[in-house]
VEXZA-620422 format. One line per 3 residues: number of its first residue (from 1); their letters; for each residue x, y, z of C-alpha. Coordinates in Angstrom, 3 decimals. Layout:
residues N
NUM> A> X:Y:Z; ...
//
This chain:
residues 364
1> MRR> -28.301:-18.807:43.414; -30.784:-20.327:45.883; -31.211:-16.957:47.631
4> TAV> -31.919:-15.256:44.318; -34.507:-17.886:43.388; -36.285:-17.431:46.722
7> MLL> -36.335:-13.659:46.251; -37.786:-14.073:42.773; -40.581:-16.326:43.987
10> ALF> -41.492:-13.671:46.532; -41.706:-11.113:43.758; -44.082:-13.067:41.488
13> PLF> -47.175:-11.159:42.706; -45.403:-7.873:42.015; -44.530:-8.932:38.502
16> FAA> -48.037:-10.001:37.589; -50.236:-7.567:39.508; -50.403:-4.843:36.868
19> TEV> -53.115:-4.675:34.254; -50.822:-2.476:32.166; -47.038:-2.480:31.887
22> RAE> -46.164:0.180:34.415; -43.247:2.577:34.408; -42.477:1.499:37.954
25> LTR> -39.719:-0.458:39.615; -40.313:-1.625:43.164; -37.611:-1.531:45.820
28> DQA> -37.508:-5.316:45.966; -37.127:-5.590:42.216; -34.451:-2.885:42.241
31> TLF> -32.503:-4.802:44.873; -32.783:-8.076:42.988; -31.745:-6.529:39.672
34> ARL> -28.895:-4.563:41.261; -27.504:-7.710:42.869; -27.408:-9.388:39.473
37> ALK> -25.500:-6.434:38.018; -23.108:-6.271:40.955; -22.344:-9.940:40.476
40> GIA> -21.653:-9.358:36.797; -19.708:-6.119:36.384; -16.786:-7.414:38.439
43> KEY> -16.929:-10.965:37.016; -14.186:-11.133:34.413; -14.789:-14.714:33.308
46> PNK> -16.416:-16.272:31.383; -15.774:-13.576:28.814; -16.537:-13.219:25.116
49> PAD> -14.131:-10.585:23.732; -14.728:-8.988:20.346; -11.356:-7.305:19.997
52> VLN> -9.286:-7.300:16.814; -5.808:-8.612:17.634; -3.141:-6.729:15.704
55> GAD> -0.295:-8.747:17.152; 0.856:-10.871:20.046; 1.057:-7.824:22.316
58> DVK> -2.725:-7.442:22.040; -3.326:-10.796:23.716; -4.263:-9.605:27.195
61> SPR> -6.917:-10.313:29.793; -10.283:-8.567:29.420; -9.576:-6.362:32.424
64> EVH> -6.238:-5.228:31.007; -7.873:-4.212:27.732; -11.104:-2.801:29.176
67> PAF> -10.433:-1.689:32.769; -13.912:-0.178:33.238; -16.114:-2.590:31.267
70> YGC> -14.420:-5.985:31.578; -17.193:-7.963:33.300; -20.656:-9.263:32.472
73> YDW> -19.414:-11.658:29.750; -18.930:-8.902:27.142; -18.277:-5.162:26.871
76> HSA> -21.786:-4.026:25.993; -23.381:-6.009:28.831; -20.914:-4.457:31.260
79> VHG> -21.867:-1.012:29.966; -25.587:-1.499:30.403; -25.001:-3.174:33.756
82> HWM> -23.376:0.088:34.894; -26.272:2.061:33.379; -28.761:-0.026:35.339
85> LVR> -26.942:0.520:38.628; -26.906:4.280:38.052; -30.585:4.230:37.120
88> ILK> -31.483:2.275:40.251; -29.424:4.558:42.497; -31.176:7.603:41.062
91> QFP> -34.575:6.114:41.766; -33.714:4.587:45.158; -30.848:6.582:46.705
94> DLE> -31.486:5.034:50.123; -31.627:1.436:48.892; -30.187:-1.041:51.395
97> IAK> -27.317:-1.872:49.037; -26.756:1.698:47.835; -23.240:1.876:49.304
100> EIR> -22.312:-1.410:47.664; -23.538:-0.043:44.340; -21.623:3.218:44.764
103> DAL> -18.434:1.384:45.696; -18.678:-0.832:42.629; -19.305:2.113:40.305
106> AAN> -16.519:4.132:41.890; -14.065:1.273:41.377; -14.764:1.061:37.644
109> LTK> -15.753:4.559:36.527; -12.432:6.189:37.358; -10.811:8.837:35.201
112> DNL> -7.907:6.555:34.270; -10.108:3.547:33.494; -12.407:5.537:31.234
115> KAE> -9.497:7.282:29.501; -8.156:3.825:28.667; -11.573:2.864:27.294
118> ADY> -11.633:6.012:25.143; -8.068:5.454:23.935; -8.962:1.894:22.941
121> FSR> -11.061:3.170:20.022; -7.999:4.761:18.393; -6.111:1.496:18.063
124> PGA> -6.027:-0.313:14.688; -9.106:-2.400:14.046; -11.192:-0.801:16.798
127> KSY> -13.164:1.666:14.689; -16.136:-0.691:14.399; -15.852:-2.169:17.901
130> ERP> -19.329:-2.587:19.445; -20.972:-0.664:16.600; -23.757:0.237:17.111
133> YGW> -25.191:-1.756:20.066; -22.464:-1.041:22.599; -22.181:2.540:21.339
136> SWL> -25.881:3.068:21.981; -25.729:1.752:25.544; -22.614:3.813:26.295
139> LKL> -24.478:6.963:25.324; -27.442:5.851:27.445; -25.070:5.574:30.411
142> AEE> -23.656:9.026:29.629; -27.187:10.442:29.394; -28.139:8.890:32.738
145> LHT> -25.139:10.400:34.478; -25.608:13.771:32.771; -29.072:14.175:34.314
148> WDD> -28.066:13.137:37.855; -27.676:15.876:40.456; -25.332:13.902:42.693
151> PQG> -21.692:14.677:43.587; -20.391:11.235:42.687; -22.637:11.085:39.663
154> KEW> -21.200:14.359:38.401; -17.673:13.046:38.898; -18.453:9.859:36.994
157> SEN> -20.148:11.871:34.247; -17.039:14.001:33.851; -14.841:10.896:33.800
160> LQP> -17.041:9.316:31.119; -17.161:12.407:28.917; -14.050:11.625:26.790
163> LAE> -15.442:8.200:25.917; -18.914:9.615:25.216; -17.318:12.169:22.877
166> VIA> -15.436:9.423:21.056; -18.660:7.484:20.539; -20.691:10.555:19.498
169> RSY> -17.983:11.456:17.000; -18.002:7.881:15.705; -21.737:8.196:14.975
172> IEY> -21.159:11.411:13.051; -18.296:9.891:11.071; -19.894:6.547:10.319
175> FPK> -23.609:6.866:9.704; -23.396:9.211:6.703; -21.364:6.392:5.092
178> QTY> -23.750:3.549:6.004; -25.899:3.519:2.901; -28.313:0.782:3.989
181> PNR> -29.675:-0.042:7.454; -29.057:-3.348:9.175; -32.546:-4.707:9.795
184> SGV> -31.393:-7.063:12.501; -32.853:-8.396:15.721; -29.463:-8.539:17.413
187> HAS> -26.431:-6.309:17.970; -26.139:-4.947:14.430; -29.597:-3.318:14.554
190> TAF> -29.356:0.134:13.030; -32.707:1.176:14.503; -31.685:0.404:18.068
193> GLV> -28.283:1.941:17.477; -30.024:5.219:16.703; -32.731:5.082:19.397
196> FAL> -30.606:5.621:22.504; -28.159:7.855:20.654; -31.014:10.192:19.760
199> DYA> -32.182:10.251:23.388; -28.630:11.163:24.440; -28.203:13.855:21.800
202> RTV> -31.454:15.575:22.728; -30.732:15.363:26.452; -27.217:16.822:26.311
205> GDK> -28.044:19.309:23.546; -25.846:17.794:20.829; -27.753:19.286:17.908
208> KLA> -25.359:17.997:15.261; -25.769:14.397:16.402; -29.539:14.743:16.838
211> QLI> -29.994:16.220:13.354; -27.863:13.487:11.806; -29.865:10.715:13.481
214> EQR> -33.197:12.287:12.579; -32.148:12.597:8.943; -30.630:9.123:8.667
217> SRD> -33.726:7.613:10.326; -35.867:9.178:7.631; -33.414:8.092:4.941
220> YFA> -33.423:4.505:6.139; -37.016:3.954:7.175; -39.472:6.701:6.175
223> ADV> -40.487:5.003:2.922; -41.029:1.566:4.473; -44.280:-0.234:3.777
226> NLP> -45.437:-3.758:4.562; -42.580:-4.670:6.886; -42.141:-8.484:6.910
229> ATW> -43.175:-8.959:10.525; -44.476:-12.440:9.694; -40.816:-13.510:9.535
232> EPN> -40.307:-12.619:13.181; -38.869:-13.739:15.436; -35.579:-15.184:14.300
235> GAD> -34.102:-17.867:16.506; -31.775:-15.627:18.527; -33.466:-12.212:18.387
238> FFS> -33.500:-9.883:21.364; -35.086:-7.098:19.313; -38.028:-7.061:16.950
241> PSL> -36.658:-5.428:13.777; -40.058:-3.993:12.903; -41.047:-2.757:16.377
244> MEA> -37.603:-1.290:17.089; -37.826:0.605:13.825; -41.234:1.893:14.892
247> DLM> -39.838:2.885:18.305; -37.216:4.956:16.502; -39.665:6.570:14.094
250> RRV> -41.991:7.390:17.000; -39.165:9.587:18.266; -38.412:11.147:14.888
253> LPR> -41.778:11.803:13.229; -44.520:14.195:14.357; -47.508:12.396:15.833
256> EEF> -49.823:12.349:12.823; -46.998:11.596:10.422; -45.978:8.674:12.592
259> RAW> -49.521:7.287:12.664; -49.675:7.364:8.873; -46.246:5.753:8.660
262> FDK> -47.181:3.033:11.167; -50.349:2.196:9.250; -48.362:1.572:6.062
265> ALL> -45.351:-0.062:7.698; -47.038:-2.555:10.017; -50.816:-2.334:10.313
268> QEK> -51.525:-2.551:6.599; -55.077:-3.179:5.352; -56.440:-4.874:8.482
271> KEL> -55.338:-1.973:10.689; -54.192:-4.398:13.358; -50.890:-5.598:14.738
274> PAS> -49.564:-8.636:12.824; -50.229:-11.928:14.587; -46.507:-12.723:14.744
277> LRE> -45.990:-9.704:17.006; -48.905:-10.386:19.325; -47.563:-13.570:20.928
280> PAI> -44.443:-13.719:23.110; -41.505:-15.756:21.913; -40.977:-19.183:23.476
283> VSD> -37.678:-19.758:25.288; -36.779:-23.442:25.312; -33.408:-23.336:27.112
286> RSD> -32.305:-20.454:29.344; -28.828:-21.910:29.749; -28.137:-21.379:26.054
289> PQL> -26.685:-17.881:25.462; -28.423:-17.537:22.088; -31.811:-19.037:22.914
292> VHL> -32.140:-16.916:26.067; -32.003:-13.881:23.785; -35.707:-14.466:23.304
295> DGL> -36.403:-13.398:26.890; -34.779:-10.116:25.933; -36.943:-9.995:22.820
298> NLS> -40.086:-10.211:24.930; -38.851:-7.373:27.161; -37.802:-5.104:24.304
301> RAW> -41.019:-5.801:22.417; -42.891:-4.728:25.549; -41.070:-1.397:25.775
304> CLR> -41.470:-0.740:22.048; -45.193:-1.481:22.219; -45.574:0.910:25.159
307> SIA> -43.632:3.541:23.270; -45.841:3.204:20.206; -49.016:3.185:22.334
310> SVY> -48.098:6.649:23.653; -48.961:8.079:20.238; -52.614:6.999:20.461
313> DDG> -55.373:8.517:22.593; -56.985:6.855:25.586; -59.960:4.887:24.344
316> DPL> -58.361:4.145:20.984; -58.721:0.378:20.384; -55.223:0.206:18.938
319> RKT> -53.741:1.754:22.088; -55.542:-0.849:24.185; -54.244:-3.674:21.976
322> LLE> -50.678:-2.368:22.076; -50.693:-2.088:25.868; -52.294:-5.499:26.371
325> TAQ> -49.737:-7.050:24.039; -46.932:-5.297:25.892; -48.230:-6.730:29.167
328> KHA> -48.372:-10.228:27.712; -44.733:-9.984:26.602; -43.613:-8.561:29.944
331> DAA> -45.413:-11.343:31.822; -43.621:-13.934:29.688; -40.147:-12.604:30.524
334> LPH> -40.080:-10.918:33.928; -40.231:-14.122:36.023; -37.051:-15.346:34.321
337> IAS> -34.661:-12.435:34.908; -32.958:-14.398:37.695; -33.067:-17.801:36.062
340> GDY> -30.065:-19.172:37.924; -27.975:-19.253:34.752; -25.402:-16.608:33.868
343> AGE> -26.370:-16.792:30.181; -29.350:-14.551:30.895; -28.557:-13.164:34.319
346> HWL> -25.620:-11.074:33.099; -27.839:-8.798:30.984; -31.605:-9.316:31.190
349> ASF> -32.084:-7.170:34.297; -30.958:-4.126:32.310; -33.724:-4.714:29.773
352> ATY> -36.237:-5.232:32.581; -35.123:-2.047:34.332; -35.493:-0.024:31.152
355> LRT> -38.981:-1.445:30.642; -40.039:-0.727:34.218; -38.610:2.762:34.640
358> FKY> -39.032:4.778:31.452; -42.201:6.677:30.716; -43.162:7.572:27.181
361> SRP> -44.562:11.056:26.728; -46.879:11.580:23.814; -45.206:13.360:20.900
364> G> -46.692:16.498:19.447
//
């Protein structure tokens, strides 16, 4: 813990040097974040299972039930911890701890382990397991592996494919039946559940899944006006319901249609971002697993704001405001990724890595 804190202090200038939230991850940051993930993905306890127990035989250890994704406190955090390690390896293949990362991934992403994970979803009571947050991150991991020209990466991608197919099929079976969206700032968020799934579908060429998500996004959100952003944030949010919805619609709508939608949904008459979205959330206790969610909120707000800014031209005052607000949120959260407490350390680095590594191309 002391070593991690020292490393973080050394990185403060790197965190705060940018005048705009950059799509860059430094080698030192990558090493720090990877070490947090490596500590978590093989750490079985403490653990917060979300399994439905159908009988006494279902009472097993997390690793027995989920042999690939048993660590990091819960299943979804284990999944995005693996995603982060893959992402970091792709960007820094010669990182000092690259072998350690590969060994950890190889131990978990085996054919047998991932078959067991896929089979899990066919057991009674598992149909809604991790829906949609964990589903979305699983498809992000599958997307990351799919685009990696690396022998081990290709092997892991093939091993993961049965589970990715189960999750993609679950989207296609479930979302036509979900009449109303969950406008949540936590795991139930429909908008976030569709964001990464749409990225995956477009990347792997799953036209059926992509078309479904595009249509359901319009069904759920296209008519929205005057979103109640003044109610944000809730006390344990790690997403902004309004900004995550906008991040989704930025992917779905053509550029001009999105601008018109965004005006009505969030900017309203003043044509400016609501005050409640301009200031980072305050985190009062980073040892509390719910309150530390707000560090994640600041990170996810930052990536949503950057995403939305990509729609506006250089020199547009709104683009400048969005990017400045994104920077303010990033500055509030990045120094606390390695807080010394597992409540945040088991997952926040994944959010930080997504913020620092993904570029947002301007839609047509």
